[in-house]
N, C-alpha and C positions, 0 to 999 in steps of 0.2 A: 544540795548545794554543790557547786563545783569545787575542786581542790585548788587552793591558791598557795603555791609554793612559798611565797613571801611570808605567809603567816607562820610557817613552821621554821623559818630561817633563824640562824644565830647571827648576832652582830659580831663585827671584828672585835669590839671591846669585850664581849662575852667570851670569845675564843682566847683572847689574851689572858683573861682572868682564869678561865677553865684550865688552860694548858700551862699556866705560869710561864708564859712566853716572854722572851726578850724581843722588843720591837727594834729592828735594825734600820728602819727607814724613818724619815721625818714624816710621819703619817698623822693626819689630824681628823680622820673620818671614822672614829670608833663606832659610830652608829650605823655604818654601812652594812647592808644585809648580805649574808652568805647563804644562798639558796641551794647550792649544790656542792658536793664534795667529790673530788677526783684525785685518785692516787696516780702519781707519775712514777711508774716502775717498769717502763718499757723503752723502746727506742724513741728518739726524739721525733722521727717522722710519724710513728704510730701515735705518740702522745699528742702531737699537734692536731692530727685528725680527730682524736677523741676530745681534746680541749675545745675545739670549735663547735662541738655539739651541745655544749651547755654554757650558760651565762651566769654571771654573779656567783662565781664559784671560788672555793678555796682549793688550791692544789697542794697536796701533801706529798713531799718527796724528800729524799736525802739531801742534806746540805752540800754534798759533794757532786750533785747531779746538775751541773751548770747547763748542760744541753736541755734538760727537761725544764729547768727554771726559765730559761730564755724563751722556750716554746710557749710556756704558760703566759709569759708577759706579752706575747703577740695576740692573745685572745682576751675575751671578756672575763678577766680574773680580778677578783676583789682582794684576795690575799694569797701569798705563798706561805706555807707552813713547812719549814725546813727542819728535818728531824736529825737525831743523833748528835746534837750540839756541834755540828760541823758548819763553820761559817762559810757563806757563799763568796763567790768572786766579787771584787769591787764593781765589775761591769754589771752584774745582776742588781746590786744595790742602786747604782747610778740609773739604770734603765727603769727600775721599779719606781724610783722617786720621780722620774720624768713623767711616768704614766699615773702617778698617784696611787700606787698599789702597795699595800702593807706587806712587809717581809717579817715573818715571825720565826724566831729560833727557839726550838724546844730541846730539852735534854733526852726525851724518850725516843725510842725507835719508831719507825713508821707504823707498825702494827699496834703498838701501845697507844700511839697518838690517835689512830683511827678509833680504837675502842673507847678512849676517853670522850671523843667527840660524839660518837654514836649514842652514848648514854643520854645526851641532851638534845641532839639534833632531832627535829621533828616534833618536839613538844612545844606547843603554841604558848608563847608569852606575848602579851599585847602591850608591853610597856613602852614601845617605841612609837613615835608619831606616825611614821610610815605605815607600820602595821595597823595602827588604829584606823587610819584613813582607808586602807585596803579592806579591813573588816567592816567598816561603816558602808562602803560601797557595795560589798558583798551582801550585806543585810538589806540595804535599800533595793538592790536589784532582785534578790531571790527569795526574800522572806515575805510570806503572805501574812501580814500582821493581823488582818481581820480574822482569818481562819485560826491563827494562833490564839487570839483573844477569846474567840468563841469556844475553842477546845478546852480552855482553862476556866471558862465561865465568867469572863469579864465582858462588860458591855462597852462598846465604843462610843 
């Protein structure tokens, strides 16, 4: 079966809980899926180029990196995770709210934050409706049920 990134994704709500994050925006989509993680620790131009290569992502960067945060908001970003307990510019909050992007503030540094997320990222949990639909489609498309039943001795 093919890999479906959405099945291994974390939700924004799971990230909030996992990181004990403070949500800085009026964000109502805690079930939104984060399929990719990107660290913003480079120049804004390099970051923008990199951010454009993945969608449905969380961008992890320092709370003082306004340039990186604004670059992330120009691409398909699901949430910003700002590290070091450094509050962002009001411009970042305003723009994130206009685009419906969650901004999460965490106390840990960037490396610690990445390590926390990596412990859970990629472990499939099917508790979300979106994931269940993706899983059902995957099974309907790629599973040879007749062959499976025969291999375990069941008659159809």
